[in-house]
N, C-alpha and C positions, 0 to 999 in steps of 0.2 A: 599611549595610543588613544586618540580621542574619538575615533570612529567605531568604537565597539558597539555591538548589538544592544539594543534597549528593549526589544520585544522578543517573545519566544520564536516567532516566525523568522525574524532576522537572525537570531542565534542559530536556529536550525540550518539556515542557508550558510552562515559563517562556518559552522562545523563541517558541512559538506564540502565547502570550498577548500578548507584547510586540510581535510583528511589526507589527501595524497602525500603531503609534505610532513606529516606527523610521524614520530617514531612508533614502532609496534605497540609499546605500552600506552602511548597517548591515543593511538588508533582504537585500542581496546576501550579506553574511556569514552572516546567519541561515539562508538557504537552503543555503549551503555547509556550515554546521555540521550541518544535519539530513540533507543528502544524502550528505555525505562525512565522517562522524564520525571515521573512521580517519585521514584526511589531516589533519584539524584536530588530532587527538591527537598526531600525530608531527611536525607541521610547525612551523617557526619562525615568529615574527611576520612576518618579511620574506617567507617563502614563502607564508603564508596570504594576506597582503596582495597579493602579486604574482598569485596564482591568481585573485583577485577584482577585480583592477584598482583597488585602493583604496590609500590611504596607510597605512603601518604604524600611525599614530596611530588610524586607524579601528578596528583590532582591539582597541585598548585601550578606546575608547569603547563598543564592542560589549560587552565584558566588564563595564564599569561599568554599562551599561544593564540588565544582568542581576543586578546586586548584588554583583559581584566587585570586589576591589581592583585586579586587573590581569589581563592575558591568561593568565599562567602559572597563576594560581589557578583560573580557569575551565577551562583546558586539563587540569588535573589530574583533573577529573571525567570528561572524555573518556578520559584515559589509564587511569583506574581501570576504566572500562567495557571498554576494550580488553583489559586484563589478565584481567578476569572471563570474557570471551568467548573469549579466545585470539587472539593477534595473527595477522592473515592474511598470514603470511610467503610462502606460495606465490603469493598474488595480487601482492604487491609484487615478487617475483622475476620473475614473468612480465612485469610492466610494464617492468622493467629489461631483460629479454631483448628485448622488442619495441622498446624505445628504441634498443638497440645493434645490432639486426640490420637490415641493409639489404636491400631487395628480397624480403622474406618473402612478399609476395603478399596480395591482398585476403582470400582465404579464411583464411589464417593469422591475419590481424589480427582478423577477425570471430570466429574460434574462441577466440582468446585473450580477447577482450572478453566473450564469452559465459561463459567460465569465471569471469572476475572477477565478472560479474553474478550468477552462481549463488552464489558465495561471499557476496556482499552480501545476496542474498535470504535466506540462512540466518541472517544476522545480524539482519535487519530484522523477520522474521516471528516473532511470539510463538506458540508451540505452543498456548497457552491461547486465543488468538484464533482459531486454526484449528479448535479443538474447538468453540468457541462458534458459529462460523459453520456448521459441519457440523450442529450440533444444531438450529439454526434451519431449515436446508434440509431436513433429514430429517423434521421435524415439520410442514413447511408444506403446506397443502392445495393451494397453487398458487405456483409460482416464476416471476417475470417477470425476464428477463435483458435488460439494456440497455447498449449501448456504441456509439459511432460513431467514424468516422474511423480513426485508427491503432489504437484499442482494439477495433474491431469484430470482428477474428478471435477475440479472447478470448471475446467474447459468443457467437459462433457455436459455438465448441467447447463452452462451458459448457452451452448449450441442448441441443446434441446429446448430450453425455455424461450429463447429468442425466436426459434422457429414456431413455437406455439403462439407467438405474437404476429405470425404471418410475415416475419422479416426473413430475408434471405441470409441465413447464417450457416457458415460452412466450417466444420471442425477440421483443422489441419493436424491430422494424427501422425503424419510422417511415415505412413505405412509403406513398407518396401524400401525405406531409405530415400523416399522421394520428396522430403520436406523442402529442400531448396528449389526443386523444379516447380512444385505447386506454389510456393511462396512468391516466386518470380512473377506469377500471374496476377498478383494483387495489384490493382491499378490505382492511380491517383484519384482521390475522391472517395475511395472505399475506406473501411475501417478495419484495423487489426486490433483485436482484443486479446491481450496476452497476460499470462500469469506465470510468475516464477519466484521462488523463495530460496534463501540460502540453504545449501550451496547451489548457486544459480546454474541452470542448464545452459551450457555455452551455445548450443544450436538455437535455443529460444532467444537468447540475447542477441545473437548475430542476425537472426531473422528480423527482429524488431528494429535494430539499427539500420539494416539494409532497406526495410520498408519505409522508415522515416526519411531516409535519404532520397527516396523516390517520390516523396510528397504524399505518402499514405498517412492518414490520421491514426495515431496509436494510443490506445487506452491500456494502461498497465496496472495490474494488481500485484503488489510486491510487499516487502516487509520493512524497508528502511529507506531513508533519504540517501543512503550510500549504495543502494542497489544499482547495478549496471543497466537496469532497464530505465531508470529515471531520465537519462539524457535522450532516450528515444521517444519519450512519451509526451503527447499533447496534454493528456490528463493522467496523473499518476496517483494511485492510492497506496499509501505507505502505512501498513497495518501494525507495525511493530512486531518484534519477534523475540521470544525467550528461548534461545538455543540451549539453555542449560537443562531444559526438560528432555528426558530420553525419548519421548514420543511427542512430536509437535503436532498440534491439532489443526484441523481444517474448519473448525467451527466458525471462526471470524471470516475467512475468505468466502465460505459458502453463504454466510449471512449477508455479506456485502454483495455477493453475486445475486442473491434474491432481491435485495433492495435495488440493485441496478436494473434488473429485469422489470420490476414493478414500476420504477421511476420512468423507464423507457415506455412502458405500456401506458402510463398516465399521459405522457407527452403525445403519444399516438392517438389517444382518446379525446384530445382537445378539439373543439370545433375548427380552429384555425388549421390544425394539422390535417383533419379530414377534408377540409375544403381544398387545401393545397394538393393532396393526393388525388382528389376527384378532378381538380383542374388539370393535373398532369395526364390523367386517363382521358379526359375529354380532348385535350390537345392532341394526344397520340391518335385517338380514333378519327378526329377530324382531318388530320394531316394526310390520311390515306385516301380521302375522298376527292 
């Protein structure tokens, strides 16, 4: 196969496209590749297979399914990405320290995992995506924020902080089972800011897809390129996810939420944006005379 991916971004897209047709074992490897690209870049065939509870031959079949002659050829794309972005040595050292230290305590473990998570956040988030999302939010006449279950605190913070920027931000909490009714009121030109992580809340995914079909701009915060939110999103943040941990953290999503709010505030503070808003107010006042 001659059209195999040659860059990390191309390979991510190829994995997402191939995912539905892969066997369950290969789907497990696909998730691992997208969620833990550093581990795949540096691991041996045996280590990657063991981490995913599959046979080593499955890693070869996974590479073949993506058009590569073997695992090492595919792995080279991940390694090239690692070199470009800088190897996360501090992250790996902290893992080694945690593995060798006994009785470090729950707080020590969670702090170490949070530090790792923030390093991964920096790797996964494209600054261009952050700028694109801030541009949509700053220009929106109305912002609707939706998340449920584990992601709900992220939505609460975003609704609060965006209102502090004097933007019209409304939290879709689904109170009284009225989520569908309230969501149908989201109009074209408005923005739906949505967050959901594995296992994804069906009502959140369905609302995002329905809004996108009506021409609503959707900004999604999720965990993987395989997330069902991705097809609905104009801008999608894929933070990565380590579902092997018994307690999955909100450190990265909340850090991203803060960065998104501040980036939006910076766009609102530019002279061009202030002039545009002032012009709109002037037009509105003059039109009634």
